[in-house]
Structure formats: structure tokens, C-alpha cells
BALOLUM-130589 format. One line per field, with one value per residue (C-alpha): residue number from 1; residue in three letters; x, y, z. Coordinates in Angstrom, 1 decimal, always signed. Example, Ala and Ser with C-alpha at 12.3 -4.5 7.8 and 13.67 -1.06 7.14 Angstrom:
<atoms>
k 1_2
r ala_ser
px +12.3_+13.7
py -4.5_-1.1
pz +7.8_+7.1
</atoms>
This chain:
<atoms>
k 1_2_3_4_5_6_7_8_9_10_11_12_13_14_15_16_17_18_19_20_21_22_23_24_25_26_27_28_29_30_31_32_33_34_35_36_37_38_39_40_41_42_43_44_45_46_47_48_49_50_51_52_53_54_55_56_57_58_59_60_61_62_63_64_65_66_67_68_69_70_71_72_73_74_75_76_77_78_79_80_81_82_83_84_85_86_87_88_89_90_91_92_93_94_95_96_97_98_99_100_101_102_103_104_105_106_107_108_109_110_111_112_113_114_115_116_117_118_119_120_121_122_123_124_125_126_127_128_129_130_131_132_133_134_135_136_137_138_139_140_141_142_143_144_145_146_147_148_149_150_151_152_153_154_155_156_157_158_159_160_161_162_163_164_165_166_167_168_169_170_171_172_173_174_175_176_177_178_179_180_181_182_183_184_185_186_187_188_189_190_191_192_193_194_195_196_197_198_199_200_201_202_203_204_205_206_207_208_209_210_211_212_213_214_215_216_217_218_219_220_221_222_223_224_225_226_227_228_229_230_231_232_233_234_235_236_237_238_239_240_241_242_243_244_245_246_247_248_249_250_251_252_253_254_255_256_257_258_259_260_261_262_263_264_265_266_267_268_269_270_271_272_273_274_275_276_277_278_279_280_281_282_283_284_285_286_287_288_289_290_291_292_293_294_295_296_297_298_299_300_301_302_303_304_305_306_307_308_309_310_311_312_313_314_315_316_317_318_319_320_321_322_323_324_325_326_327_328_329_330_331_332_333_334_335_336_337_338_339_340_341_342_343_344_345_346_347_348_349_350_351_352_353_354_355_356_357_358_359_360_361_362_363_364_365_366_367_368_369_370_371_372_373_374_375_376_377_378_379_380_381_382_383_384_385_386_387_388_389_390_391_392_393_394_395_396_397_398_399_400_401_402_403_404_405_406_407_408_409_410_411_412_413_414_415_416_417_418_419_420_421_422_423_424_425_426_427_428_429_430_431_432_433_434_435_436_437_438_439_440_441_442_443_444_445_446_447_448_449_450_451_452_453_454_455_456_457_458_459_460_461_462_463_464_465_466_467_468_469_470_471_472_473_474_475_476_477_478_479_480_481_482_483_484_485_486_487_488_489_490_491_492_493_494_495_496_497_498_499_500_501_502_503_504_505_506_507_508_509_510_511_512_513_514_515_516_517_518_519_520_521_522_523_524_525_526
r unk_unk_unk_unk_unk_unk_unk_unk_unk_unk_unk_unk_unk_unk_unk_unk_unk_unk_unk_unk_unk_unk_unk_unk_unk_unk_unk_unk_unk_unk_unk_unk_unk_unk_unk_unk_unk_unk_unk_unk_unk_unk_unk_unk_unk_unk_unk_unk_unk_unk_unk_unk_unk_unk_unk_unk_unk_unk_unk_unk_unk_unk_unk_unk_unk_unk_unk_unk_unk_unk_unk_unk_unk_unk_unk_unk_unk_unk_unk_unk_unk_unk_unk_unk_unk_unk_unk_unk_unk_unk_unk_unk_unk_unk_unk_unk_unk_unk_unk_unk_unk_unk_unk_unk_unk_unk_unk_unk_unk_unk_unk_unk_unk_unk_unk_unk_unk_unk_unk_unk_unk_unk_unk_unk_unk_unk_unk_unk_unk_unk_unk_unk_unk_unk_unk_unk_unk_unk_unk_unk_unk_unk_unk_unk_unk_unk_unk_unk_unk_unk_unk_unk_unk_unk_unk_unk_unk_unk_unk_unk_unk_unk_unk_unk_unk_unk_unk_unk_unk_unk_unk_unk_unk_unk_unk_unk_unk_unk_unk_unk_unk_unk_unk_unk_unk_unk_unk_unk_unk_unk_unk_unk_unk_unk_unk_unk_unk_unk_unk_unk_unk_unk_unk_unk_unk_unk_unk_unk_unk_unk_unk_unk_unk_unk_unk_unk_unk_unk_unk_unk_unk_unk_unk_unk_unk_unk_unk_unk_unk_unk_unk_unk_unk_unk_unk_unk_unk_unk_unk_unk_unk_unk_unk_unk_unk_unk_unk_unk_unk_unk_unk_unk_unk_unk_unk_unk_unk_unk_unk_unk_unk_unk_unk_unk_unk_unk_unk_unk_unk_unk_unk_unk_unk_unk_unk_unk_unk_unk_unk_unk_unk_unk_unk_unk_unk_unk_unk_unk_unk_unk_unk_unk_unk_unk_unk_unk_unk_unk_unk_unk_unk_unk_unk_unk_unk_unk_unk_unk_unk_unk_unk_unk_unk_unk_unk_unk_unk_unk_unk_unk_unk_unk_unk_unk_unk_unk_unk_unk_unk_unk_unk_unk_unk_unk_unk_unk_unk_unk_unk_unk_unk_unk_unk_unk_unk_unk_unk_unk_unk_unk_unk_unk_unk_unk_unk_unk_unk_unk_unk_unk_unk_unk_unk_unk_unk_unk_unk_unk_unk_unk_unk_unk_unk_unk_unk_unk_unk_unk_unk_unk_unk_unk_unk_unk_unk_unk_unk_unk_unk_unk_unk_unk_unk_unk_unk_unk_unk_unk_unk_unk_unk_unk_unk_unk_unk_unk_unk_unk_unk_unk_unk_unk_unk_unk_unk_unk_unk_unk_unk_unk_unk_unk_unk_unk_unk_unk_unk_unk_unk_unk_unk_unk_unk_unk_unk_unk_unk_unk_unk_unk_unk_unk_unk_unk_unk_unk_unk_unk_unk_unk_unk_unk_unk_unk_unk_unk_unk_unk_unk_unk_unk_unk_unk_unk_unk_unk_unk_unk_unk_unk_unk_unk_unk_unk_unk_unk_unk_unk_unk_unk_unk_unk_unk_unk_unk_unk_unk_unk_unk_unk_unk_unk_unk_unk_unk_unk_unk_unk_unk_unk_unk_unk_unk_unk_unk_unk_unk_unk_unk_unk_unk_unk_unk_unk_unk_unk_unk_unk_unk_unk_unk_unk_unk_unk_unk_unk
px +35.2_+31.4_+29.5_+26.9_+24.1_+21.8_+18.1_+16.2_+12.4_+10.9_+7.3_+4.4_+5.1_+8.7_+12.2_+13.6_+17.0_+17.8_+21.4_+21.9_+25.0_+24.7_+27.1_+25.6_+22.1_+20.8_+19.6_+22.3_+20.6_+17.0_+15.9_+13.0_+12.5_+8.9_+8.6_+6.1_+8.2_+11.7_+10.9_+7.9_+8.9_+7.3_+3.8_+2.9_+0.3_+1.2_+3.8_+1.2_+0.0_-3.7_-5.6_-9.0_-10.1_-9.9_-9.2_-5.8_-2.9_+0.7_+4.0_+7.1_+10.0_+12.6_+11.4_+12.4_+15.8_+16.4_+15.3_+18.1_+20.7_+19.2_+19.1_+22.7_+23.8_+22.0_+23.5_+27.0_+26.3_+24.9_+28.2_+27.0_+30.0_+29.0_+32.6_+31.7_+28.5_+28.9_+25.7_+22.7_+19.2_+15.8_+12.0_+9.7_+5.9_+4.5_+3.0_+4.2_+5.8_+8.6_+8.9_+12.5_+13.8_+16.8_+19.1_+18.5_+21.0_+23.9_+22.7_+22.8_+26.2_+27.7_+26.4_+28.5_+29.2_+29.7_+26.0_+22.9_+20.9_+18.2_+20.6_+22.0_+18.6_+16.3_+16.2_+15.7_+11.9_+9.6_+6.8_+7.3_+5.1_+4.5_+1.1_+1.3_-0.7_-3.4_-4.4_-7.6_-8.3_-7.7_-10.9_-11.3_-7.8_-8.2_-11.3_-9.4_-6.4_-8.7_-10.7_-7.6_-6.3_-9.6_-11.3_-10.6_-9.5_-7.2_-5.7_-5.0_-3.6_-1.3_+0.0_-0.9_-3.6_-6.7_-6.2_-6.3_-6.4_-3.3_-1.3_+1.4_+0.2_-3.2_-1.4_+1.1_-1.9_-3.6_-0.4_+0.0_-3.7_-3.7_-0.1_+1.1_+3.8_+5.3_+4.9_+6.9_+9.7_+9.9_+13.0_+12.6_+9.9_+10.9_+9.1_+9.7_+12.0_+14.0_+14.3_+15.8_+18.1_+19.2_+20.4_+22.4_+23.9_+24.6_+22.8_+19.3_+18.4_+16.4_+12.9_+12.7_+10.1_+8.3_+7.7_+7.4_+4.4_+2.5_+2.3_-0.1_+2.8_+4.9_+4.2_+3.7_+4.9_+7.8_+8.8_+9.4_+7.6_+4.3_+4.0_+0.2_+0.0_+2.6_+0.7_-2.6_-1.0_+0.8_+2.8_+6.5_+6.4_+8.9_+11.7_+10.9_+11.0_+14.3_+15.1_+13.5_+15.8_+15.9_+15.6_+19.2_+20.8_+23.8_+23.5_+27.2_+29.2_+27.5_+27.8_+31.0_+28.7_+27.8_+31.4_+32.9_+30.1_+29.2_+32.0_+30.1_+32.3_+33.6_+33.3_+29.7_+27.3_+24.2_+21.5_+18.2_+15.4_+11.9_+8.4_+7.4_+5.2_+7.8_+10.4_+8.0_+7.7_+11.4_+11.2_+8.5_+10.3_+7.8_+10.3_+8.6_+5.3_+2.5_+4.0_+1.4_+1.2_-2.0_-1.6_-4.4_-4.3_-6.6_-7.0_-6.5_-4.0_-3.2_+0.1_+2.6_+5.0_+3.9_+6.1_+4.3_+2.4_-1.4_-3.6_-7.0_-9.2_-11.8_-9.3_-9.5_-6.0_-2.6_+0.5_+3.9_+7.4_+9.0_+12.6_+13.2_+12.8_+9.4_+6.1_+4.1_+0.4_-1.5_-5.1_-6.3_-9.6_-10.5_-12.8_-10.3_-9.5_-11.7_-14.7_-13.9_-13.7_-17.1_-18.8_-17.0_-18.0_-21.6_-22.1_-20.1_-17.4_-13.7_-11.4_-11.7_-15.5_-15.1_-13.0_-15.3_-17.9_-15.9_-16.2_-19.9_-20.6_-19.6_-17.7_-20.1_-22.4_-25.4_-25.3_-25.4_-23.7_-22.6_-21.4_-19.5_-19.1_-18.8_-16.9_-16.7_-14.9_-12.0_-12.5_-15.2_-15.9_-18.6_-19.2_-22.2_-21.3_-23.8_-24.2_-26.0_-27.1_-28.4_-29.9_-28.2_-29.9_-28.5_-29.2_-27.0_-23.7_-21.6_-22.9_-22.1_-18.6_-17.9_-19.7_-17.5_-14.3_-15.7_-16.9_-13.6_-11.7_-14.2_-14.0_-10.3_-10.4_-13.0_-11.3_-7.8_-8.8_-7.6_-4.0_-4.2_-2.0_-3.2_-1.4_+0.9_+1.8_+0.2_+2.3_+0.1_+1.2_-0.4_-2.2_-4.8_-2.2_-1.9_-5.5_-5.6_-9.4_-9.1_-6.1_-8.0_-10.7_-8.0_-6.6_-10.0_-11.3_-8.0_-7.4_-3.8_-1.3_-1.0_+2.2_+2.7_+5.6_+6.9_+8.7_+8.0_+9.6_+9.3_+9.9_+13.2_+14.3_+13.5_+15.5_+18.5_+18.2_+17.9_+21.1_+22.9_+21.5_+22.5_+26.0_+26.5_+25.1_+27.6_+30.4_+29.3_+28.2_+24.7_+23.1_+19.9_+17.1_+16.5_+20.0_+19.6_+16.4_+17.1_+17.2_+15.7_+12.2_+11.5_+8.0_+7.4_+8.2_+5.1_+2.8_+1.5_-2.2_-3.5_-6.7_-9.6_-10.6_-14.2_-14.4_-12.7_-15.5_-18.1_-16.4_-15.9_-19.7_-20.5_-18.4_-20.8_-23.6_-21.3_-20.5_-24.2_-25.0_-22.2_-23.3_-26.9_-25.9_-23.7_-26.4_-28.7_-26.2_-25.5
py +1.1_+0.7_+0.0_+2.8_+3.3_+6.4_+6.2_+9.4_+9.8_+12.9_+12.6_+15.0_+16.8_+16.1_+15.0_+12.2_+10.4_+7.1_+5.8_+2.1_+0.2_-3.0_-5.0_-4.0_-4.5_-1.3_+2.2_+4.7_+7.9_+9.0_+12.6_+14.3_+17.9_+19.2_+21.4_+23.9_+24.5_+24.3_+26.2_+28.4_+30.8_+28.5_+29.0_+25.3_+23.7_+20.1_+20.4_+21.4_+24.5_+24.7_+26.2_+27.9_+24.7_+22.1_+19.3_+20.9_+20.2_+21.0_+21.4_+23.5_+21.2_+23.8_+23.4_+19.7_+20.6_+23.2_+20.7_+18.4_+21.1_+21.7_+17.9_+17.3_+20.3_+18.9_+15.4_+17.0_+19.1_+16.0_+14.2_+11.6_+9.8_+10.8_+9.8_+6.2_+6.1_+3.6_+4.3_+6.6_+5.8_+7.3_+7.1_+9.7_+10.3_+8.4_+9.9_+13.6_+15.0_+17.6_+19.4_+20.4_+22.7_+22.4_+23.9_+21.1_+18.5_+21.0_+22.4_+18.9_+18.2_+21.5_+22.0_+24.7_+24.0_+27.7_+28.2_+26.5_+24.0_+26.6_+29.0_+26.2_+24.9_+28.0_+28.3_+24.6_+24.3_+24.5_+24.5_+26.1_+23.6_+19.9_+18.2_+15.5_+12.4_+14.5_+16.2_+14.8_+17.4_+15.1_+13.1_+14.2_+13.2_+9.8_+9.1_+10.1_+7.9_+5.0_+5.3_+5.4_+2.2_+0.3_+0.7_-0.1_-3.8_-3.0_+0.0_-2.2_-5.0_-2.6_-0.4_-2.3_+0.1_+1.8_+5.5_+7.4_+11.1_+11.2_+9.1_+10.9_+10.2_+12.0_+14.9_+15.2_+15.2_+18.0_+20.0_+19.5_+20.5_+23.6_+24.8_+23.7_+26.2_+25.2_+21.6_+22.3_+23.9_+20.8_+18.9_+16.2_+15.0_+13.5_+11.9_+13.2_+10.2_+10.6_+14.4_+14.0_+11.2_+13.5_+16.0_+13.4_+11.9_+15.1_+13.9_+13.1_+9.9_+7.0_+6.2_+2.8_+0.1_+0.6_+4.3_+4.1_+1.8_+4.5_+6.7_+4.8_+4.9_+1.8_-1.6_-3.5_-6.9_-5.7_-2.9_-0.5_+2.6_+1.6_+3.2_+3.3_+4.8_+7.5_+8.3_+8.6_+11.0_+13.7_+14.2_+13.8_+12.3_+9.6_+12.1_+13.8_+10.7_+9.3_+5.6_+3.0_+1.0_-1.7_-0.5_-1.5_+0.3_+2.5_+5.9_+6.7_+8.3_+10.9_+14.5_+16.3_+19.0_+16.7_+15.6_+19.1_+20.7_+18.0_+15.5_+12.7_+9.8_+10.6_+6.9_+6.6_+5.4_+7.2_+4.7_+5.0_+6.1_+4.5_+5.3_+5.3_+2.2_+0.1_+1.2_+0.4_-3.2_-3.6_-1.6_-4.0_-7.1_-8.2_-10.1_-13.5_-14.7_-14.7_-11.9_-9.1_-5.9_-4.2_-0.6_+0.4_+4.2_+7.0_+4.8_+1.1_-0.3_-3.8_-4.4_-7.1_-9.1_-10.8_-13.2_-13.0_-10.1_-10.3_-7.3_-6.3_-6.3_-4.3_-1.5_-1.2_-2.4_-1.5_-3.5_-1.9_-3.2_-4.3_-3.4_-7.2_-7.3_-9.0_-7.2_-5.7_-5.0_-2.3_-1.7_+1.3_+1.5_+5.1_+4.4_+3.2_+4.6_+7.6_+5.3_+3.3_+6.5_+7.7_+4.6_+4.8_+8.5_+7.9_+5.6_+7.9_+5.3_+5.5_+2.8_+0.6_+0.7_+0.0_-3.0_-4.4_-4.7_-7.6_-9.5_-8.8_-10.1_-13.2_-13.5_-13.1_-10.8_-13.1_-12.3_-8.5_-6.6_-2.9_-1.1_+1.8_+4.2_+7.4_+9.0_+8.2_+4.9_+3.9_+0.1_-0.7_+2.4_+4.3_+7.8_+8.5_+8.1_+6.3_+3.8_+0.6_-1.8_-5.3_-7.4_-5.0_-2.8_+0.8_+1.0_-2.0_-0.3_-3.5_-5.1_-2.0_-1.8_-5.4_-4.9_-2.1_-4.0_-7.2_-5.3_-3.7_-7.0_-8.9_-6.1_-6.4_-10.2_-10.0_-7.3_-8.8_-12.2_-11.1_-11.3_-15.1_-15.2_-16.5_-14.6_-16.8_-14.0_-10.6_-7.7_-5.1_-1.5_+1.9_+3.3_+0.6_-2.2_-1.8_-2.9_-6.6_-6.8_-5.5_-7.8_-10.8_-10.0_-9.6_-13.0_-14.7_-13.2_-13.8_-17.1_-16.1_-15.4_-11.6_-10.0_-6.4_-4.6_-1.3_+0.6_+4.3_+5.2_+2.1_+4.1_+5.7_+2.4_+0.6_+3.2_+2.6_-1.2_-0.7_+1.3_-1.6_-4.1_-1.9_-1.4_-5.2_-5.8_-3.3_-5.1_-8.4_-10.1_-11.0_-10.4_-12.2_-9.9_-12.1_-11.3_-7.6_-7.1_-9.5_-7.6_-4.5_-5.7_-8.2_-8.2_-7.2_-10.2_-11.8_-9.9_-12.9_-13.3_-16.7_-17.2_-19.1_-22.2_-21.7_-18.0_-18.5_-21.0_-18.4_-15.7_-18.1_-18.4_-14.8_-13.3_-14.7_-12.7_-9.7_-9.8_-10.1_-7.1_-5.0_-5.9_-4.9_-1.7_-0.7_-1.5_+0.8_+3.6_+3.3
pz +22.6_+23.0_+19.8_+19.9_+17.4_+17.1_+16.3_+15.6_+15.4_+13.6_+14.8_+14.6_+17.8_+18.6_+17.5_+19.7_+20.0_+21.4_+21.6_+22.3_+23.4_+21.3_+23.5_+26.8_+25.4_+26.8_+26.0_+27.1_+26.0_+25.5_+24.7_+23.1_+21.9_+21.7_+18.6_+20.1_+23.2_+21.7_+18.5_+19.2_+16.4_+13.9_+15.5_+15.5_+17.7_+18.5_+15.8_+13.1_+11.3_+11.1_+8.2_+8.0_+6.4_+9.2_+6.8_+5.8_+8.2_+7.4_+9.2_+8.3_+7.2_+8.1_+11.7_+11.6_+10.2_+12.9_+15.6_+14.4_+15.2_+18.6_+19.4_+18.3_+20.4_+23.4_+22.9_+22.7_+25.8_+27.7_+27.0_+24.6_+23.0_+19.5_+18.4_+19.2_+17.2_+14.3_+12.4_+12.4_+11.2_+11.8_+11.7_+10.3_+10.7_+7.7_+4.6_+5.0_+1.9_+1.4_-1.9_-2.8_-5.6_-7.8_-5.1_-2.6_-3.8_-3.7_-0.3_+1.3_-0.2_+1.0_+4.5_+6.1_+9.8_+10.5_+9.7_+11.2_+9.3_+9.0_+7.3_+5.1_+3.9_+3.9_+0.1_-0.9_-0.7_-3.7_-1.1_+2.3_+4.2_+4.2_+4.2_+6.9_+7.9_+9.7_+6.4_+5.0_+2.3_-0.7_-1.1_-4.7_-5.5_-3.8_-6.0_-9.1_-8.4_-7.3_-10.5_-12.7_-11.1_-11.3_-7.9_-4.3_-4.8_-7.7_-5.9_-2.8_-4.9_-6.7_-3.9_-0.7_+0.4_-1.0_-1.8_+1.5_+2.1_+4.2_+1.8_-0.2_-3.7_-3.3_-1.6_-4.6_-7.0_-5.1_-5.2_-8.9_-9.5_-7.2_-7.7_-11.1_-11.3_-7.9_-8.9_-12.0_-9.9_-7.7_-8.5_-5.9_-3.6_-0.2_+2.6_+6.2_+6.6_+3.5_+3.9_+7.4_+6.0_+3.3_+5.8_+7.8_+4.6_+2.8_-0.4_-1.6_+0.2_-1.1_+0.2_+1.9_+1.1_+4.4_+4.1_+0.3_+0.7_+2.5_-0.7_-3.0_-5.5_-4.9_-6.4_-3.2_-4.6_-6.8_-4.5_-7.4_-8.4_-9.9_-13.4_-13.5_-10.0_-10.9_-14.1_-12.2_-9.7_-11.6_-14.9_-14.8_-11.3_-11.9_-12.4_-9.1_-6.9_-5.5_-5.8_-3.5_-1.3_+1.4_+4.9_+5.7_+2.8_+3.6_+1.9_+2.8_+5.6_+7.7_+6.5_+7.6_+9.0_+12.0_+12.4_+12.5_+14.5_+17.0_+17.0_+15.4_+14.4_+10.8_+9.9_+11.1_+8.4_+7.4_+6.8_+5.0_+7.3_+7.5_+8.7_+12.3_+11.9_+10.2_+12.8_+15.6_+14.3_+15.0_+18.3_+19.5_+18.3_+15.7_+13.6_+13.2_+11.7_+14.3_+16.4_+16.5_+18.5_+19.6_+20.6_+22.9_+22.6_+21.5_+18.4_+18.7_+16.2_+15.2_+13.4_+12.9_+10.7_+7.5_+5.6_+2.3_+0.8_+1.3_+0.8_+2.2_-0.9_+1.0_+1.4_+5.2_+6.2_+5.0_+3.9_+4.0_+3.4_+6.7_+7.7_+7.9_+4.1_+4.3_+5.0_+7.8_+8.2_+10.0_+10.8_+12.7_+14.6_+15.5_+18.4_+20.9_+24.3_+23.8_+23.2_+26.3_+28.3_+27.0_+28.2_+31.6_+32.0_+30.8_+33.8_+36.2_+36.8_+37.4_+36.0_+39.0_+38.6_+34.9_+35.6_+38.3_+35.6_+34.1_+37.4_+37.6_+34.0_+32.1_+28.8_+25.9_+27.9_+27.4_+23.7_+24.2_+21.4_+21.3_+18.2_+19.7_+16.8_+18.8_+15.9_+12.2_+12.1_+9.8_+10.2_+9.3_+7.3_+9.2_+8.0_+10.3_+14.0_+16.2_+19.1_+18.4_+21.1_+20.3_+23.1_+25.5_+28.1_+28.1_+31.9_+32.6_+33.3_+33.9_+30.7_+28.6_+30.0_+29.0_+25.7_+24.4_+25.0_+23.5_+20.5_+19.9_+20.1_+18.0_+15.4_+15.4_+15.0_+12.3_+10.2_+10.5_+9.0_+5.5_+6.8_+6.9_+10.0_+13.3_+16.1_+18.2_+20.6_+21.1_+22.5_+24.1_+24.3_+25.0_+28.0_+28.3_+28.2_+32.0_+32.3_+33.0_+32.6_+29.0_+28.3_+29.4_+26.8_+24.2_+25.0_+25.1_+21.8_+20.0_+21.6_+22.1_+24.9_+25.5_+26.9_+28.0_+26.5_+27.8_+25.1_+25.4_+22.1_+19.9_+16.7_+17.9_+19.4_+16.2_+14.3_+16.5_+16.2_+12.4_+12.5_+14.3_+11.8_+8.8_+10.1_+10.7_+7.2_+5.8_+7.6_+6.0_+9.2_+8.1_+11.5_+12.6_+13.8_+16.8_+18.0_+17.3_+19.3_+22.1_+25.4_+24.0_+23.2_+26.0_+27.4_+31.0_+33.3_+34.7_+32.4_+30.3_+30.1_+29.1_+27.2_+28.9_+26.8_+28.0_+27.1_+23.7_+22.8_+23.7_+21.5_+18.6_+18.5_+19.4_+16.7_+14.1_+15.7_+16.0_+12.2_+11.4_+13.6_+12.1_+8.6_+9.2_+10.9_+8.0_+5.5_+7.6_+7.5_+3.8
</atoms>
């Protein structure tokens, strides 16, 4: 019998499933359901409900539950051997919160397979919608929590991050302030990940250390709820939060609902779920110090494994618990691919023309610097967008194309120094990871070998690998992560980009000028 493991990913726009065969070292099933198309009755746009206030972004949690029924029905119809699945785990979009009333625990425990999940769970919510990571309506609450904990540095040292609008703690505080009666009726607060895990397990699920760190509520060093953070957020909060747990913890056997209705193995284990970023760390094979991933997408994101906890005292980066039991770090730069596209389009180029600019210019761009803040930036914190050119002619298309990529990578290097870890290997993902000209700049600025990795659904794959790890742990086999991920997270053969010694020396010097230019620009915008 094959040893199959199921990983689910409840993201903003879709619910995905990946089934892996651990012995064959391959993905044997891969499916996604788009919420808007599959469940149009919820009226979502890109999986979200928009408010008159553009800062408010919610989603209906009942939609996520109904999608689980649809996905399991499709897996059964597609002939997936659910009877051979040994364990199930999952990934959820981070920070989103689900507010459950006193009926929830009994509803999870008594799911009736003759009814749908929608029918079983319709009456368990103290709040019909869930604020998600796109919601940025809690600036006042962030300021209140930050002040109560002693400022940006103290908040980051306590919880792993400064208080951010999308984080769960500020969202809970806003709910308590604006809807005190419904807050009082809330018996349990779940994250997207723990809510979905509760359905699979048939009981209120713990929150894992990875997703729990994205709440501004967990003591990042002790990995317990932080009393002062809870007190700063809302009264009686400790009683409404489930326990915290390691990412490999088994909650119990899967709910009989899925066994009777879809033929899932009755002995399959339901594991704790985690957030999408912690799961992606596993799905990309970032399991050793020095392994870092750079996602070159709409935003550019740098994240990776961290053996010991270090926090960004400036409050720009984040530290979460990693599924390996250690830590992971994440820094998000808002002006990513969209900024590169704006420069490309400004000069009327296609991507081939953009790339030719790198052959027409030299590393370091003769000292030309571009600060490409087309939109308000997260790292560094730029509230007033603007383009700044230093020793750079706006009319020089080739120099500007090189300058934007150099600026993005120097910013990434500069603002990741607090991690205290020099990358030994960088795995590049996202749309721009196919661009060798960009990857060469990454390698040269970071002085590190860059390898391209093609994992379309790293969070779902990471969840499936976590399910395998958790099952082996439960069996007492103490698996190594290296053996778990091998074959699933290998880089694209022949994709390695080697740094140029000459170019690296140029950037080692230029980054000092870049830092000075950035500092002056930020002072001018203050």
C-alpha cells in the first residue's frame, strides 16, 4: 500500500489539495478550487468581501468550510485513494481570524455526514465574516497595542513583529471595541488554519507556533501566549484562545464525517495546520541555516530558516515559529514586479529589451542610484510614494532598467542584515525567477549562488510534507527533514547562477552609497 499524505491550502482566492506518495517521492494529485467560480453565491471578488471603506477586507468562513466539501467530493470523484491517506495537514492564509460561539465545539464533534458542512456549521459563528490579511483598518489599534507594550522595539522583541494592521491581535481589539456584545458571545477565536483543522479533526484545534506568531499575541521566545500582549488587546482574551502547539502535533484521528462521506482512511491522523508562509518554508526546502528564498512576485519577499530567534528591532521584518521547531524570518518589499514593469513600460520596452539593458551597462551603474517607491513601501517604511534618482539620468533607459533591480536587491540585502545569517544558497521563485539577468544581479549583490525552484503550490506541498513528518513523528520514527523534503524540493537542474567576484566587490562598495541615499530620502519624506 502506498504511503499517501494530504496537504490542503486555504488561501485567499482558492482551496488547494496536494497528495504526495512519500515512497515514490512524487506528487500524485494536485487540484485547486477558485472560490469565486466554485461558490459564486458568496459574492466574493478574488475570495474577498469588499466594504465601502477600502481598508476593510473580510471573507466568509462558511465559504471555506463549504469548499472543503466540494474539494473532497472532487478528490473522491477523481479516484484519489483517500483510503490510503495516512495523515492530513494544511496551510491557511496568515493572520485571518474566525470568531466561534459556544455551539462550535459540539458542532465540530458531531458533524453529520447526511448533511453538508455548510448545514453542520451554519450556526457556530459569533461573527459572520473574518477579517483577513488584506484588511488594514486597524491603525489605531496597532498604536494602542504598541504603546501598551512599550514601543516598536519592545513589541517586536515580545511577539516577533511590530504591531501590523493585518495581524490578528489588532483585529481582535477592533472587534472588541466596535462590537463588544458579539465579542462577549465569542467562545473561541481561531485562525484560518486552526478553523480548517478543527473541521478535519472534529474538535477545536490548537494554533501552531508558526501561525500563532503572526498574531502579535505569542511570546516569540517562549512560544506561549504573551500575558501583556493579551491584556493590551482585549479583556478575557486568554479564555477565548486555544492552546499553542508544535507544528507536528497530532490533534487526533480525522473526523468520522470524512471517513463515512468520502472514504478517507479511518486511521488517518489530523495534524495541526500552519500558516502559508511557514508551510512554504518546508515546501521550498528551507530546512537548514543559510537557506533563503526570494519570491520575485507582485511584491518581493525574502524568507528563510533561522536557527535561533533574532528580531528586527526596527519593526520592518517578521519572525515566526518554523515547522522544523526553530524559527523562520520574512521581509516583504511592496515595490516588486509591478515596479519593474513600470520602469519597463515607461521606456516602451518588452522584457527582452529590459534584459538587454544589463548587457549595455555594467554592475554598479557608474554609481547611479534609483529609489523606486512607486507605491507606499513596507520596507523601508515609505508613506509618501515617489521616485528618487541620484547620479542617474532619467533619459538613460538602460541605466534605469539596471538601477531598479540593483536598488531592489541592495534594499533586500541592507534590510535583512538584522537576521545575522549570511545566505549560503538562495532559491528564487515567482514570475521573475525565470529572468536570468535579474538572477545574476541577485547573485552578485548577495554574493551567493542562486538556484531556481519551480514549486507552483509551495504552501500545499509544505502542508503535505508536514503531514508526512507528523505521521512519522507519531509513529516514533524521528524523521529528518532532509529525508522528508528530498526529491520534492530540488532546484531546477542547470539553473544555478554564480556570483561574479568583480561585481560583488562593486556592490559591497555601492551599498554604502545606497544606504546613505535611502536614509536622506526618508529624512526628506518624514
